[in-house]
C-alpha positions as CSV (number, residue, x, y, z in Angstrom):
1,M,-8.4,33.8,-11.4
2,N,-9.4,31.2,-8.8
3,L,-6.4,29.0,-7.9
4,S,-8.0,27.4,-4.8
5,F,-7.8,23.9,-6.5
6,L,-4.1,24.2,-6.1
7,R,-4.5,23.8,-2.5
8,K,-5.8,20.2,-2.8
9,T,-3.3,17.6,-1.7
10,E,-3.9,15.4,-4.8
11,V,-3.1,18.4,-7.1
12,L,0.1,19.2,-5.1
13,V,1.3,15.7,-5.1
14,A,0.7,15.4,-8.8
15,L,2.6,18.8,-9.4
16,T,5.5,17.5,-7.3
17,I,5.7,14.2,-9.3
18,V,5.7,16.2,-12.6
19,L,8.4,18.6,-11.2
20,F,10.5,15.7,-9.9
21,C,10.4,13.8,-13.1
22,I,11.4,16.8,-15.1
23,I,14.3,17.5,-12.9
24,V,15.6,13.9,-12.9
25,G,15.0,13.4,-16.7
26,I,17.2,16.4,-17.3
27,I,20.0,15.0,-15.1
28,N,19.6,11.5,-16.4
29,P,17.7,11.0,-19.7
30,V,17.3,7.3,-19.0
31,F,14.6,8.1,-16.7
32,F,12.2,8.8,-19.7
33,T,12.9,5.5,-21.3
34,V,10.3,3.0,-22.0
35,A,12.2,0.4,-19.8
36,N,12.3,2.7,-16.8
37,V,8.6,3.6,-17.0
38,F,7.9,-0.4,-17.1
39,D,10.3,-0.8,-14.2
40,L,8.4,1.9,-12.3
41,L,5.1,0.2,-13.0
42,R,6.4,-3.2,-11.9
43,S,7.8,-1.6,-8.6
44,S,4.5,-0.1,-7.9
45,I,2.4,-3.3,-8.1
46,V,2.9,-4.8,-4.6
47,M,3.1,-1.4,-2.9
48,G,0.0,-0.3,-4.6
49,I,-2.0,-3.4,-3.4
50,F,-0.7,-2.9,0.1
51,A,-1.6,0.9,0.1
52,M,-5.4,0.3,-0.7
53,G,-5.7,-1.9,2.4
54,V,-3.6,0.7,4.5
55,L,-5.9,3.5,3.2
56,L,-8.9,1.9,4.8
57,V,-7.3,1.6,8.0
58,I,-6.0,5.2,8.1
59,I,-9.3,6.5,6.9
60,S,-11.0,4.7,9.8
61,G,-8.6,6.4,12.2
62,G,-6.2,3.3,12.9
63,I,-2.7,2.3,12.1
64,D,-1.8,-1.2,10.8
65,V,2.0,-2.2,10.8
66,S,1.4,-5.9,10.6
67,F,0.2,-6.2,7.0
68,T,3.8,-7.0,5.8
69,A,4.1,-9.9,8.3
70,V,0.6,-11.1,7.1
71,A,2.0,-11.1,3.5
72,V,5.1,-13.0,4.3
73,F,3.1,-15.7,6.3
74,A,0.5,-16.2,3.4
75,M,3.4,-16.1,0.8
76,Y,5.7,-18.6,2.5
77,A,3.0,-20.9,3.9
78,T,1.3,-21.1,0.5
79,V,4.5,-21.9,-1.4
80,K,5.4,-24.6,1.2
81,L,1.9,-26.2,1.0
82,L,1.9,-26.2,-2.8
83,N,5.3,-27.7,-3.1
84,A,4.5,-30.4,-0.5
85,Y,1.0,-31.3,-1.7
86,W,0.1,-29.9,-5.1
87,V,3.2,-28.5,-7.0
88,E,1.1,-28.4,-10.3
89,A,-1.5,-26.2,-8.9
90,P,-2.5,-23.2,-11.2
91,M,-1.8,-19.7,-10.2
92,W,-5.2,-18.8,-9.1
93,V,-5.2,-21.5,-6.4
94,A,-2.2,-19.8,-4.9
95,F,-3.9,-16.6,-5.0
96,I,-7.0,-17.9,-3.3
97,L,-5.1,-19.8,-0.7
98,A,-2.9,-16.8,0.2
99,G,-5.7,-14.5,0.3
100,A,-7.7,-16.7,2.5
101,M,-4.7,-17.1,4.9
102,G,-4.4,-13.2,4.9
103,L,-8.1,-12.8,5.6
104,G,-7.8,-15.0,8.6
105,L,-4.8,-13.2,10.1
106,G,-6.6,-10.0,9.4
107,F,-9.7,-11.2,11.4
108,I,-7.3,-12.0,14.4
109,N,-6.3,-8.1,14.4
110,A,-9.9,-7.2,14.1
111,F,-10.7,-9.4,17.0
112,F,-8.4,-7.9,19.6
113,I,-9.2,-4.3,18.2
114,S,-13.0,-4.7,18.3
115,R,-13.4,-7.0,21.3
116,F,-11.1,-5.4,23.7
117,N,-11.1,-1.8,22.2
118,L,-7.2,-1.7,22.1
119,P,-5.2,0.8,20.2
120,T,-4.6,-0.5,16.6
121,L,-1.0,0.4,16.7
122,I,-0.2,-1.7,19.7
123,V,-2.2,-4.6,18.5
124,T,-0.7,-4.7,15.1
125,L,2.8,-4.2,16.5
126,G,2.3,-7.3,18.5
127,T,0.7,-9.3,15.7
128,L,3.6,-8.2,13.4
129,S,6.0,-9.8,15.7
130,M,3.9,-12.7,16.4
131,F,3.0,-13.7,12.7
132,H,6.6,-13.0,11.4
133,G,8.1,-15.1,14.4
134,F,5.6,-17.9,13.8
135,V,6.8,-18.1,10.2
136,L,10.5,-18.1,11.1
137,F,10.2,-20.7,13.8
138,A,7.3,-22.9,13.0
139,I,7.1,-22.9,9.2
140,G,10.6,-22.1,7.9
141,N,13.3,-19.6,7.7
142,S,15.3,-20.6,4.5
143,I,14.8,-19.1,1.0
144,I,12.7,-21.2,-1.3
145,R,13.9,-21.1,-4.8
146,S,12.2,-24.2,-6.2
147,M,8.9,-22.4,-7.1
148,P,5.8,-24.4,-8.5
149,P,5.8,-24.1,-12.4
150,S,2.7,-21.8,-12.3
151,F,4.8,-19.2,-10.5
152,T,7.5,-19.3,-13.0
153,A,4.9,-19.1,-15.8
154,F,3.3,-16.2,-14.2
155,A,6.6,-14.3,-13.7
156,R,7.3,-14.9,-17.6
157,S,4.0,-13.6,-18.6
158,T,3.8,-10.3,-20.6
159,L,1.1,-7.8,-21.3
160,L,3.1,-5.5,-23.7
161,E,6.5,-5.9,-25.2
162,V,8.4,-2.9,-26.7
163,P,11.8,-3.5,-28.6
164,L,14.8,-1.5,-27.4
165,S,17.4,0.2,-29.3
166,N,20.2,-2.0,-27.9
167,G,18.3,-5.2,-29.3
168,G,16.6,-6.1,-26.0
169,V,13.0,-6.1,-25.2
170,S,11.2,-4.2,-22.4
171,R,8.1,-6.0,-20.9
172,L,5.1,-4.9,-18.9
173,H,3.8,-7.4,-16.5
174,P,0.0,-8.1,-16.4
175,A,0.2,-8.1,-12.7
176,I,-0.3,-4.3,-12.8
177,F,-4.0,-5.2,-13.3
178,L,-4.1,-6.5,-9.8
179,T,-3.3,-3.1,-8.4
180,V,-5.7,-1.5,-10.9
181,V,-8.4,-3.7,-9.8
182,A,-7.8,-3.3,-6.1
183,A,-7.7,0.5,-6.5
184,L,-11.1,0.5,-8.5
185,L,-12.9,-1.7,-5.9
186,T,-11.5,0.4,-3.1
187,W,-12.7,3.6,-4.9
188,L,-16.2,2.1,-5.4
189,L,-16.4,0.9,-1.8
190,L,-15.4,4.2,-0.2
191,D,-17.3,6.5,-2.6
192,Y,-20.6,4.7,-3.4
193,T,-21.4,2.2,-0.5
194,M,-22.8,2.7,3.0
195,L,-20.0,0.5,4.2
196,G,-17.6,3.2,2.9
197,R,-19.3,5.9,4.6
198,G,-19.1,3.9,7.8
199,V,-15.4,3.7,7.3
200,Y,-15.1,7.5,7.0
201,A,-17.7,8.0,9.9
202,L,-15.4,5.6,12.2
203,G,-12.3,7.9,11.6
204,G,-14.2,11.1,11.9
205,A,-15.9,10.2,15.2
206,R,-16.3,6.9,16.6
207,E,-19.0,7.7,19.1
208,A,-20.9,9.8,16.4
209,A,-20.7,6.8,14.0
210,G,-22.2,4.4,16.6
211,R,-25.0,6.8,17.4
212,A,-25.7,7.1,13.7
213,G,-26.5,3.4,13.5
214,F,-23.2,2.1,12.2
215,N,-22.1,-1.4,13.5
216,I,-18.6,-0.6,14.5
217,P,-17.3,-4.2,15.2
218,R,-18.5,-5.3,11.7
219,I,-16.8,-2.4,10.0
220,Q,-13.6,-3.1,11.9
221,Y,-13.7,-6.7,10.9
222,F,-14.4,-5.9,7.4
223,I,-11.4,-3.2,7.2
224,Y,-8.9,-5.6,8.9
225,G,-10.2,-8.5,7.1
226,T,-9.8,-6.7,3.8
227,V,-6.2,-5.6,4.6
228,G,-5.4,-9.2,5.5
229,L,-6.8,-10.4,2.1
230,L,-5.0,-7.8,0.0
231,S,-1.7,-8.4,2.0
232,G,-1.9,-12.1,1.1
233,I,-2.5,-11.3,-2.6
234,A,0.3,-8.8,-2.5
235,G,2.5,-11.3,-0.9
236,I,2.1,-14.2,-3.3
237,T,2.4,-11.7,-6.2
238,Y,5.9,-10.7,-4.7
239,A,7.0,-14.2,-4.5
240,A,5.9,-15.0,-8.1
241,L,7.4,-12.0,-9.6
242,G,10.8,-12.6,-7.7
243,R,10.5,-16.4,-8.4
244,Q,11.4,-17.1,-4.7
245,A,9.9,-17.2,-1.3
246,N,12.0,-15.4,1.3
247,P,10.6,-15.2,4.8
248,Q,12.9,-12.2,5.5
249,D,11.6,-10.1,2.7
250,I,8.9,-7.4,2.7
251,V,8.8,-7.0,6.5
252,G,10.3,-3.5,7.2
253,S,8.7,-1.8,4.2
254,E,5.6,-0.9,5.9
255,L,6.7,2.6,6.5
256,N,7.1,3.2,2.9
257,V,3.5,2.2,2.2
258,I,2.2,4.3,5.1
259,A,4.3,7.2,3.8
260,A,2.7,6.8,0.4
261,V,-0.9,6.9,1.8
262,V,-0.2,9.9,4.1
263,L,1.5,11.8,1.3
264,G,-1.6,11.2,-0.8
265,G,-3.7,13.1,1.6
266,A,-5.0,10.6,4.1
267,T,-4.6,12.1,7.8
268,L,-3.4,9.9,10.6
269,T,-6.2,11.1,12.7
270,G,-8.8,9.5,10.5
271,G,-11.8,10.5,8.4
272,R,-9.9,11.7,5.4
273,G,-8.2,10.0,2.3
274,T,-8.9,9.1,-1.3
275,V,-7.8,6.4,-3.7
276,I,-6.5,8.9,-6.4
277,G,-4.5,10.5,-3.6
278,T,-3.0,7.3,-2.6
279,V,-2.2,6.1,-6.1
280,L,-0.3,9.5,-6.6
281,G,1.4,8.9,-3.2
282,V,2.5,5.3,-4.3
283,A,3.9,6.8,-7.5
284,L,5.8,9.5,-5.7
285,V,7.6,7.1,-3.5
286,V,8.2,4.6,-6.1
287,I,9.6,7.3,-8.5
288,M,11.6,8.9,-5.8
289,N,13.3,5.6,-4.9
290,N,14.0,4.7,-8.6
291,S,15.3,8.2,-9.2
292,L,17.7,8.3,-6.4
293,I,19.5,5.3,-7.9
294,L,19.5,6.9,-11.3
295,L,21.1,10.1,-9.8
296,G,23.8,7.9,-8.1
297,I,22.7,8.7,-4.6
298,P,23.4,5.8,-2.1
299,T,20.5,3.8,-1.0
300,T,21.3,4.6,2.6
301,W,20.2,8.2,1.9
302,Q,16.7,7.1,0.5
303,R,15.2,6.9,4.0
304,V,16.4,10.3,4.8
305,V,15.0,11.8,1.6
306,L,11.7,10.0,2.3
307,G,11.5,11.2,5.7
308,V,12.0,14.9,4.7
309,I,9.2,14.4,2.0
310,I,6.9,12.9,4.7
311,I,7.5,15.9,7.0
312,L,6.8,18.4,4.2
313,G,4.0,16.4,2.8
314,T,2.1,16.2,6.2
315,G,3.2,19.5,7.5
316,M,2.0,21.6,4.7
317,P,-1.7,20.5,4.8
318,A,-1.5,20.8,8.5
319,L,-0.3,24.5,8.2
320,Q,-3.0,25.1,5.5
321,A,-5.7,23.8,8.0
322,Q,-4.4,25.9,10.8
323,R,-4.6,28.9,8.7
324,A,-8.1,28.3,7.5
325,Q,-9.1,27.8,11.1
326,R,-7.6,31.0,12.1
327,R,-9.2,32.9,9.1
328,S,-12.7,31.4,10.1
329,Q,-12.2,32.4,13.7
330,I,-11.2,36.0,12.6
331,T,-14.2,36.1,10.2
332,E,-16.6,35.0,13.2
333,G,-15.0,37.5,15.4
334,I,-15.7,40.3,13.1
335,A,-19.2,39.0,12.6
């Protein structure tokens, strides 16, 4: 019986999710309730949008840690502008405005990376501090709780309602479609376009990609512009769902998103990664964080558990790759 498919990272992550859910559900049956499932989906909305952008960066062989600062900048500046000049603006205006701001900030990252050929981690570490610092000292550092009416209406919207046994109602928010659309578009881009092939080629071997005719600077502008656009959308979604704009929120959660993408099979050296794997990685991180709370484990231990999972999730594929390489070397030696 051929069990080679079990070696695929996506299958291993899916099996881990199933096993984890069974264990947690046995310990605390609340895990399998409709209300908890809807909570998990709601918690995955913003992280899922972030993860699609981070996936592009990691496949291209880069690391971006500034996307949370981009999200906060776009979120806070958009709410400020709408409250000051167009408080009755519809929600789609907020999405367009925040997305445009994120796109512009993403192009700033792309400029330094492509023009000066600087390491992506160094550039985005710098812009993380720069963007967030600008928000706090130039735009504002107080929590905005008086949101435009369209934000409140968006937060109250419902895709599906399920009555609960205690008389309450569990609601699924339609913002989940934002994550679904982001995932579908990213999948189509990576699997069916020449631009997607260029992203993979850039991560596999930059020099070879250039010799193959790919325009490296254009690909980099596209990647970091897309990350900025998605970050702006994620930021405004976060503010609308929470019904407030806090400039101290989101920043600091970038490692969770990167961990989800890496757990889904994307390699930090570039050239590898899939949308389905990233979706599974997001699901694993979200379920893990939720389950630790249900199990009564202090939140301070969540990072410890997440770190262990990251090490195991990245270490196992690396060991498998080393074993495969050794087997191929032995086979070549015998031949």
